[in-house]
N, C-alpha and C positions, 0 to 999 in steps of 0.2 A: 492873536485871536485865530482860533481854528476854524476855516471856511468851512469845515464839514459840520460844526456843531449846530447851526440853524436848521439845516436839513434832518438830522438826526432826531432832535428832541420831538418834532411831531410823528415822525414814525415809531418812535418808542412808546409814545402815547395810544397810537392806533394798536400797537403790538400787545399792550397792558390790555386793552379793551376786547379784544378779540375772544379771548375765553369766556368773557361776560355774556358777548353777543351770542356765542355758541350755544351757551347753558340755557338761553330764553328756548322756552319750550311752546310747540303750538301743537293743540290738539283738534283733528279735522272733526267739524261739525256734520253729523251724518245724515242721510235722507230720512232715517227712521226719527231723529231727534225734531227734524222740520216737521214730519208729518204729524207727529204727537204734539208740538205745539199749534198747529193747525187745527186738530183734533179737539183741542181743549175749547177752541172758540166756537165749536160745534158743525165745522165743515168737515164731513167725513171724506177724509183722502187716505190715499196708502202712500208708502214711499216709491213706488212706481211710476205714480202720477205726477212726480216732482222732476221736471226736466233736470238733466244734468248741467250743472255750471261749473266754473273753475272752483275748485276745491276752497271753500270757505273754512276759515280756521279759529280757533278761539285760543285764548292765553291760559285757559283752565280747561280741566277735565268735565265733560257734562255740564255745561253752563246751563242756567234756566234761560229759554228763548221766549219772547214775547212777539207777537203779531201786533204791528202799528197799524197797516190797513191792508183790504184788500180790494181789488178794483178789476174790473172786465178787461182782458186785451184782445177780444174778438176771437174768431173761431174755437169757441169753446176752451178757451183758456182764460185763467186769471192769473194776476202777478200779486204777490204778497210782498210786503215789507216787513223785514224780522229784525231782532235785535236782542243783544242780551239783556237780561233784566238789571244787570250792574253794568254800566257802559265799558268800564275798563277790561271787560272781559272780551270783547269782542268787538268788530267794526259792524254797522248795518250792512246789511245786505237785502237782494231780491231774489226771489224764487218765481218760476213760471209753473204754474198746475195744469194739468189737461184734466179737463172734466169731460170727457166725451163718453164716460160711462165703461170704458173699455177695461177698468181695473176696479174691482170692488172696493167697498169701503172697508174699514179696519173691523167693523163691527159685524160682517158678514151680510148686512141687510141687501137690498137692491142697491143698485147704483145710484148716486145721487143724480138727480135731474141737472143738465146744463143751466149754466146762468142764463138769465133772460137776454134777448140780443141787445146789443148796445154797441155803440160807434165808440173805442176807447179814446181816440183823438178828439173827439166833440164832446164828449161824456154825456151823450144824450141817450135818454131810455126811451125815446119816442111817447112816453106818455107825460112827461112834464115840458113846460117850455123852457127854451135856453135862457139864462139870465147873465150868463157871460159868453163871449164867443172868442174862440182861438184868433188872436191877432189884435184883440181889441184892448183898451186900456179900462182900468179898474182901479179901485180901491182897497189896498189891504191893510186891515186890522190886527194888528199883532199885539196880544195881551199876555203880561206876564204877572207875577206876583205884584207887584207896584208898580209896574210900566204898562202904556197904552199907547203903542204908536201908530199912526198912519200914514202910509206910503202911496205911493203912484206906482202899480205894475204893468205890465204886459201878461195878458192871459195865452199861455200855449197850448191851451185846451179850452173847449168849451162846457158848459155843465148848466144843469139845472139845481134847484136848491137843495142842500146838503150833499151834494156830490163834491168827492176830492178831486181838484185839478191842478195842473202845475201853471206857475206863474214867474215872472223874472220882472227885477228892477231894469229900469228904462236903459241903462249902461250894459244889462246882461253879465253883471258879475254875481248874482246872487240868485239861486232857483230854490223857489217854493213850492211844499207840497201843502195846500190849505184848502179849505171848503167853501163853497157858494153861500153866501150867507143872504144874497138879496140882488137887486139889478145893479149889476156892475160893483157890486160889494163882496170881498172876500174877507174871510176869517181865519187865523192861525194864531199858534200859542207859542211863546218865547222859551 
């Protein structure tokens, strides 16, 4: 038996796969595409209000983007979670929006007013009482088409009714972005 044969076989497989890997194309998702998706939700934002992030790419040219949620980040900033309409076209990503009025909206009207003051870490809007607090335990109800799951979680943010907060399971292996549904009660979708 030739001692080189077991070593060469995996190398030949890798060499054969290299052209296929090189052929996979990635297309940059531009700030203009992100601004258009955000504007379709009613938020007036221009491309220069989107903070630069590491280049976000898709596997197709000009994918349809969806805004999953927008939440305050303090200091006249918002954070938006974006996804491609078809999940196989790109990975989900976050963008930061500057809402200080320094850039005009796309339609040329007056700049959008800054969002109401909020503490992103606590999720408080100062007008509603907090129903969950950062570090406290809560129950997360996850609903699917035919499945309903109830799990204990630890809140990473505080929040009032209807606000989106982050939570994790007690062993901190999973992170959830869910809505406050009641006193120490969270709700999410599978």
